[in-house]
C-alpha positions in Angstrom: 15.8 -71.2 -0.6 12.1 -70.3 -0.9 11.3 -66.6 -0.3 7.9 -65.6 1.1 5.9 -63.4 -1.3 6.6 -60.2 0.7 10.4 -60.7 0.8 10.4 -61.5 -2.9 8.4 -58.3 -3.8 10.5 -56.2 -1.6 13.7 -57.6 -3.1 12.4 -57.1 -6.6 11.4 -53.5 -5.7 14.9 -52.9 -4.3 16.6 -54.1 -7.4 14.4 -52.0 -9.6 14.9 -48.9 -7.5 18.7 -49.4 -7.4 18.5 -49.6 -11.2 16.3 -46.5 -11.4 18.6 -44.4 -9.2 21.9 -45.6 -10.7 20.7 -45.6 -14.3 22.1 -42.2 -15.0 25.6 -43.6 -14.2 25.3 -46.5 -16.6 25.7 -44.9 -20.0 27.2 -41.7 -21.1 28.7 -39.5 -18.5 26.4 -37.0 -16.8 27.0 -33.4 -17.6 28.3 -31.5 -14.6 25.6 -29.1 -13.5 24.9 -27.1 -10.4 22.1 -29.5 -9.4 24.2 -32.6 -9.9 27.2 -33.3 -7.8 29.9 -35.6 -9.4 30.1 -38.9 -7.5 33.4 -40.6 -7.5 33.3 -44.4 -7.5 35.1 -46.2 -4.7 37.9 -48.7 -5.2 37.2 -52.0 -3.3 39.5 -54.8 -2.4 39.6 -57.5 -5.2 37.4 -55.4 -7.5 38.4 -54.8 -11.1 36.1 -51.9 -11.4 35.3 -49.2 -8.9 32.0 -49.5 -7.1 29.5 -46.7 -6.9 29.3 -45.2 -3.3 25.6 -46.1 -3.1 26.5 -49.7 -3.7 29.2 -49.6 -1.1 26.6 -48.5 1.4 24.1 -51.1 0.2 26.7 -53.9 0.4 27.6 -52.8 4.0 23.9 -53.0 4.9 23.7 -56.5 3.3 26.7 -57.6 5.4 25.1 -56.3 8.6 21.9 -58.1 7.6 23.8 -61.3 7.0 25.3 -61.2 10.5 21.9 -60.5 12.1 20.3 -63.3 10.2 23.0 -65.8 11.1 22.5 -65.0 14.8 18.7 -65.4 14.4 19.1 -68.7 12.5 21.4 -70.0 15.2 18.9 -69.2 17.8 16.2 -70.8 15.7 18.2 -74.0 15.4 18.7 -74.1 19.2 15.0 -73.8 20.2 12.1 -76.2 20.2 9.6 -73.8 21.7 6.9 -73.0 19.1 6.3 -69.5 20.4 10.0 -68.7 20.3 10.2 -70.2 16.8 7.3 -68.0 15.6 8.9 -64.9 17.3 12.3 -65.7 15.6 10.7 -66.1 12.2 8.9 -62.7 12.6 12.2 -61.2 13.7 13.9 -62.6 10.6 11.3 -61.1 8.4 11.6 -57.8 10.2 15.4 -57.7 9.8 15.0 -58.3 6.0 12.3 -55.7 5.5 14.1 -53.1 7.6 17.3 -53.7 5.6 15.3 -53.1 2.5 14.0 -49.8 3.9 17.5 -48.7 4.8 18.6 -49.5 1.2 15.8 -47.3 0.0 17.0 -44.6 2.3 20.5 -44.8 1.0 19.2 -44.5 -2.6 16.9 -41.6 -1.5 19.8 -39.6 -0.1 21.7 -40.1 -3.4 18.7 -39.3 -5.5 18.2 -36.0 -3.6 21.9 -35.2 -3.9 21.9 -35.5 -7.7 18.5 -33.8 -8.1 16.6 -36.9 -9.2 13.2 -35.7 -7.9 11.2 -38.4 -9.6 13.4 -41.2 -8.2 13.4 -39.5 -4.8 9.5 -39.3 -4.8 9.2 -43.0 -5.8 11.7 -44.0 -3.0 9.8 -41.9 -0.4 6.5 -43.5 -1.4 8.1 -47.0 -1.1 9.6 -46.2 2.3 6.4 -44.7 3.6 4.3 -47.7 2.3 6.6 -50.3 3.9 6.9 -48.5 7.2 3.1 -48.0 7.4 2.6 -51.7 6.7 5.0 -52.7 9.4 3.3 -50.4 11.9 -0.1 -51.8 11.1 1.2 -55.4 11.5 2.7 -54.5 14.9 -0.6 -52.9 16.0 -2.5 -56.0 14.8 -0.2 -58.4 16.6 -0.4 -56.3 19.8 -4.2 -56.2 19.6 -4.3 -60.0 19.0 -2.0 -60.7 22.0 -4.2 -58.4 24.2 -7.4 -60.2 23.2 -5.9 -63.6 23.9 -5.0 -62.6 27.6 
C-alpha cells in the first residue's frame, strides 16, 4: 500500500510522539511524585504483557478508523462517478488525519497528567498545526467550488 506524503508524515509524527510521551515508562520506574500520577497498565485479552492505558485508547481509535475506512472503501468500490470518487478519497484522507489528531489528544491528556510539559507543548503545537492546515484546505476547496459555479 502506498501512502501519500501527508499520511506518511503524520504517521511518522504519531509514532515519534507516542514514543516521546511513553518514553518515561520504558526504562526504570518513575519515582512517585506529587506532579506525576502512577498509571497502571491494562491487561488485554491475549496479551502477555499489560498495555499502557494510552495505547489502549490509541488502539480503540485505530479500530474505529479501520471501520470507517472499510465503509468508505466499500462505497468507493461501488461508484463510478468521478466526483464521488474524489469526494470519497478526500473523506478517507480526512478520517486518517482526524484519527491522528485524536491520537495526539490522547497523548496530550496523558502528558498533562504526568506533568510532561515539554511533551504536552509539542503535542499542542502538532494538533494546532494539523487542524489549521485542515481548516485552510476546507476554505480553499469551498472558494474553488464557489468560483466554479
